[in-house]
DOVOMI-187136 format. One record per residue: residue number from 1; x, y, z of N, C-alpha, C in turn. Coordinates in steps of 0.2 Angstrom, whole numbers, plus 5000, padded with zeros to 4 digits. Layout:
BEGIN
VEXVO    n  n_px  n_py  n_pz  ca_px  ca_py  ca_pz  c_px  c_py  c_pz
VEXVO  NUM     X     Y     Z      X      Y      Z     X     Y     Z
...
//
This chain:
BEGIN
VEXVO    n  n_px  n_py  n_pz  ca_px  ca_py  ca_pz  c_px  c_py  c_pz
VEXVO    1  5716  5581  5656   5721   5585   5653  5724  5589  5659
VEXVO    2  5731  5589  5658   5735   5593   5663  5738  5599  5660
VEXVO    3  5739  5604  5664   5742   5610   5661  5746  5613  5667
VEXVO    4  5752  5615  5665   5757   5618   5670  5760  5624  5667
VEXVO    5  5760  5630  5671   5762   5636   5669  5767  5638  5674
VEXVO    6  5773  5641  5672   5778   5644   5677  5780  5650  5673
VEXVO    7  5783  5655  5678   5785   5661   5675  5792  5663  5676
VEXVO    8  5795  5662  5682   5802   5664   5683  5805  5657  5685
VEXVO    9  5810  5655  5681   5813   5649   5682  5821  5651  5683
VEXVO   10  5824  5647  5687   5831   5648   5688  5835  5647  5682
VEXVO   11  5833  5644  5677   5837   5643   5671  5837  5649  5666
VEXVO   12  5833  5654  5668   5832   5661   5664  5827  5660  5660
VEXVO   13  5822  5656  5661   5816   5656   5657  5811  5661  5659
VEXVO   14  5808  5665  5655   5804   5670   5657  5796  5667  5658
VEXVO   15  5795  5663  5653   5788   5660   5652  5789  5653  5650
VEXVO   16  5785  5648  5653   5785   5641   5651  5778  5639  5652
VEXVO   17  5776  5635  5647   5769   5632   5646  5769  5625  5644
VEXVO   18  5766  5620  5648   5766   5613   5647  5759  5611  5647
VEXVO   19  5757  5607  5642   5750   5604   5642  5751  5597  5639
VEXVO   20  5747  5593  5642   5747   5586   5640  5740  5583  5642
VEXVO   21  5738  5578  5637   5731   5576   5638  5730  5569  5634
VEXVO   22  5725  5566  5636   5723   5559   5633  5716  5559  5632
VEXVO   23  5714  5555  5627   5707   5554   5626  5706  5547  5623
VEXVO   24  5701  5544  5625   5699   5537   5623  5692  5536  5623
VEXVO   25  5690  5531  5619   5683   5530   5618  5681  5523  5615
VEXVO   26  5675  5520  5616   5674   5514   5614  5666  5514  5612
VEXVO   27  5665  5510  5607   5658   5510   5604  5657  5502  5603
VEXVO   28  5651  5500  5606   5649   5493   5604  5642  5494  5602
VEXVO   29  5640  5491  5596   5634   5491   5594  5632  5484  5592
VEXVO   30  5626  5482  5593   5624   5475   5592  5616  5476  5589
VEXVO   31  5615  5473  5583   5609   5473   5580  5607  5466  5578
VEXVO   32  5601  5464  5580   5599   5457   5579  5591  5457  5576
VEXVO   33  5590  5454  5571   5583   5453   5568  5582  5446  5566
VEXVO   34  5576  5444  5567   5574   5438   5565  5566  5438  5563
VEXVO   35  5564  5433  5559   5557   5432   5557  5556  5425  5554
VEXVO   36  5550  5424  5553   5548   5418   5550  5541  5419  5546
VEXVO   37  5540  5415  5541   5534   5415   5537  5532  5408  5535
VEXVO   38  5525  5407  5534   5523   5401   5532  5516  5402  5528
VEXVO   39  5515  5398  5523   5509   5399   5519  5507  5392  5517
VEXVO   40  5500  5391  5515   5497   5385   5513  5493  5387  5508
VEXVO   41  5492  5382  5503   5488   5383   5497  5485  5377  5495
VEXVO   42  5479  5377  5494   5476   5371   5491  5471  5372  5486
VEXVO   43  5470  5368  5481   5466   5369   5475  5463  5363  5473
VEXVO   44  5456  5362  5473   5453   5355   5471  5447  5357  5467
VEXVO   45  5447  5353  5461   5442   5354   5457  5438  5347  5455
VEXVO   46  5432  5347  5454   5428   5341   5452  5424  5343  5446
VEXVO   47  5425  5338  5441   5421   5339   5434  5417  5333  5433
VEXVO   48  5411  5335  5431   5406   5329   5430  5402  5331  5423
VEXVO   49  5401  5326  5419   5397   5328   5413  5393  5322  5411
VEXVO   50  5386  5323  5410   5382   5318   5408  5379  5319  5401
VEXVO   51  5379  5314  5396   5377   5315   5390  5372  5309  5388
VEXVO   52  5367  5311  5385   5362   5306   5383  5360  5307  5376
VEXVO   53  5359  5302  5372   5356   5303   5365  5351  5297  5363
VEXVO   54  5346  5299  5359   5341   5294   5357  5340  5295  5350
VEXVO   55  5339  5289  5346   5337   5290   5339  5332  5284  5338
VEXVO   56  5327  5286  5334   5322   5282   5332  5321  5283  5324
VEXVO   57  5322  5277  5320   5321   5278   5313  5317  5272  5311
VEXVO   58  5312  5274  5307   5307   5269   5304  5307  5271  5297
VEXVO   59  5308  5266  5293   5308   5267   5285  5304  5261  5282
VEXVO   60  5299  5263  5278   5295   5258   5274  5295  5260  5267
VEXVO   61  5296  5255  5263   5295   5257   5256  5292  5251  5252
VEXVO   62  5288  5252  5248   5285   5247   5244  5286  5248  5236
VEXVO   63  5286  5243  5233   5287   5243   5225  5284  5237  5222
VEXVO   64  5280  5239  5217   5276   5234   5214  5276  5236  5206
VEXVO   65  5278  5231  5202   5278   5232   5195  5274  5226  5192
VEXVO   66  5270  5228  5187   5266   5223   5183  5266  5225  5176
VEXVO   67  5268  5221  5172   5269   5222   5164  5265  5217  5161
VEXVO   68  5261  5219  5156   5257   5214   5152  5258  5216  5145
VEXVO   69  5260  5211  5141   5262   5212   5134  5255  5211  5130
VEXVO   70  5255  5213  5124   5249   5212   5120  5249  5204  5118
VEXVO   71  5255  5201  5118   5255   5194   5116  5252  5190  5122
VEXVO   72  5251  5193  5127   5248   5189   5133  5253  5187  5138
VEXVO   73  5260  5189  5137   5265   5188   5142  5264  5193  5148
VEXVO   74  5266  5191  5153   5265   5195   5159  5271  5194  5164
VEXVO   75  5273  5200  5167   5279   5200   5171  5276  5204  5177
VEXVO   76  5277  5202  5183   5275   5205   5190  5281  5204  5195
VEXVO   77  5282  5210  5198   5287   5210   5203  5285  5214  5209
VEXVO   78  5286  5212  5215   5284   5216   5221  5290  5216  5226
VEXVO   79  5292  5222  5228   5297   5222   5233  5294  5227  5239
VEXVO   80  5296  5224  5245   5293   5228   5251  5299  5228  5256
VEXVO   81  5301  5234  5258   5306   5235   5263  5303  5238  5270
VEXVO   82  5305  5236  5275   5303   5238   5282  5309  5239  5286
VEXVO   83  5311  5245  5288   5317   5246   5293  5315  5250  5299
VEXVO   84  5317  5247  5305   5315   5251   5311  5322  5250  5315
VEXVO   85  5324  5256  5318   5330   5256   5322  5328  5261  5328
VEXVO   86  5329  5259  5334   5329   5263   5340  5335  5262  5344
VEXVO   87  5339  5268  5345   5345   5268   5349  5345  5273  5354
VEXVO   88  5348  5271  5360   5349   5275   5366  5356  5274  5368
VEXVO   89  5359  5280  5370   5366   5280   5372  5366  5285  5378
VEXVO   90  5370  5283  5383   5371   5287   5389  5378  5286  5392
VEXVO   91  5381  5292  5393   5388   5293   5395  5388  5297  5402
VEXVO   92  5392  5295  5406   5393   5299   5412  5401  5299  5413
VEXVO   93  5404  5305  5414   5411   5306   5415  5412  5310  5422
VEXVO   94  5416  5308  5426   5418   5311   5432  5425  5311  5433
VEXVO   95  5428  5317  5435   5435   5318   5435  5436  5323  5441
VEXVO   96  5441  5322  5445   5443   5326   5451  5451  5327  5450
VEXVO   97  5453  5333  5452   5460   5335   5452  5461  5339  5458
VEXVO   98  5467  5339  5460   5469   5344   5466  5476  5345  5467
VEXVO   99  5478  5350  5470   5485   5351   5472  5485  5355  5479
VEXVO  100  5490  5353  5482   5491   5356   5489  5498  5358  5490
VEXVO  101  5500  5363  5493   5507   5365   5494  5507  5369  5501
VEXVO  102  5513  5369  5504   5514   5373   5510  5522  5375  5510
VEXVO  103  5523  5380  5513   5530   5383   5513  5531  5386  5520
VEXVO  104  5537  5385  5523   5539   5388   5529  5546  5391  5528
VEXVO  105  5548  5396  5531   5554   5399   5531  5556  5403  5537
VEXVO  106  5562  5402  5540   5564   5406   5546  5571  5409  5544
VEXVO  107  5572  5415  5547   5578   5418   5546  5580  5423  5552
VEXVO  108  5586  5424  5553   5589   5428   5558  5595  5431  5556
VEXVO  109  5597  5437  5558   5603   5440   5556  5606  5444  5563
VEXVO  110  5612  5444  5563   5616   5447   5569  5621  5451  5566
VEXVO  111  5621  5458  5567   5627   5462   5566  5630  5465  5572
VEXVO  112  5637  5465  5572   5640   5467   5578  5646  5472  5576
VEXVO  113  5646  5478  5579   5651   5483   5578  5655  5485  5584
VEXVO  114  5661  5484  5584   5665   5486   5590  5671  5491  5588
VEXVO  115  5671  5497  5591   5677   5501   5588  5680  5504  5595
VEXVO  116  5686  5505  5595   5690   5508   5600  5695  5513  5597
VEXVO  117  5695  5519  5601   5700   5524   5599  5703  5527  5605
VEXVO  118  5710  5529  5604   5713   5533   5609  5718  5538  5606
VEXVO  119  5719  5543  5609   5723   5549   5607  5727  5552  5613
VEXVO  120  5733  5554  5612   5736   5558   5617  5740  5564  5614
VEXVO  121  5741  5569  5618   5744   5575   5615  5748  5578  5621
VEXVO  122  5754  5581  5619   5758   5584   5623  5761  5591  5619
VEXVO  123  5761  5596  5623   5763   5603   5620  5767  5607  5625
VEXVO  124  5772  5610  5623   5776   5614   5628  5779  5620  5624
VEXVO  125  5779  5625  5628   5782   5631   5625  5786  5635  5631
VEXVO  126  5792  5637  5629   5796   5641   5633  5798  5648  5630
VEXVO  127  5798  5653  5634   5800   5659   5631  5806  5662  5635
VEXVO  128  5811  5664  5632   5817   5667   5635  5818  5674  5634
VEXVO  129  5816  5679  5637   5816   5686   5637  5818  5689  5630
VEXVO  130  5822  5686  5626   5823   5689   5620  5818  5688  5614
VEXVO  131  5820  5688  5608   5815   5687   5603  5815  5679  5601
VEXVO  132  5818  5675  5605   5818   5668   5603  5812  5664  5606
VEXVO  133  5809  5660  5602   5804   5656   5605  5805  5649  5603
VEXVO  134  5805  5645  5608   5807   5638   5607  5801  5634  5609
VEXVO  135  5799  5629  5604   5794   5624   5605  5797  5617  5606
VEXVO  136  5794  5614  5611   5797   5607   5612  5791  5602  5611
//
């Protein structure tokens, strides 16, 4: 900033004041961020089942009928049933299942800001002995 003051001027100015200045500035800002992530997941299951069953059945039945009439006639019947069953059953079940996954990500960001500014000013005042005040 510059400033000039004078008091007695040949033009009849009693007081004169002149001021001038300039200002400027600049701002630079840079922001950078980055990162990454990764993950892994696995899940496995095994199932197994055994079943066994056994059955044993034995059945016996006998039936005998004898009929004699007074007239001397005769009827006779015999039935005999024999049943035997032995059963065995065995089952084996095996199952497996699984899943697997992975994930990776990367990122980055960049922010930049640049600002410039400038200003100038000039002011002057003259005073001429009377009541007159002039500004330029």
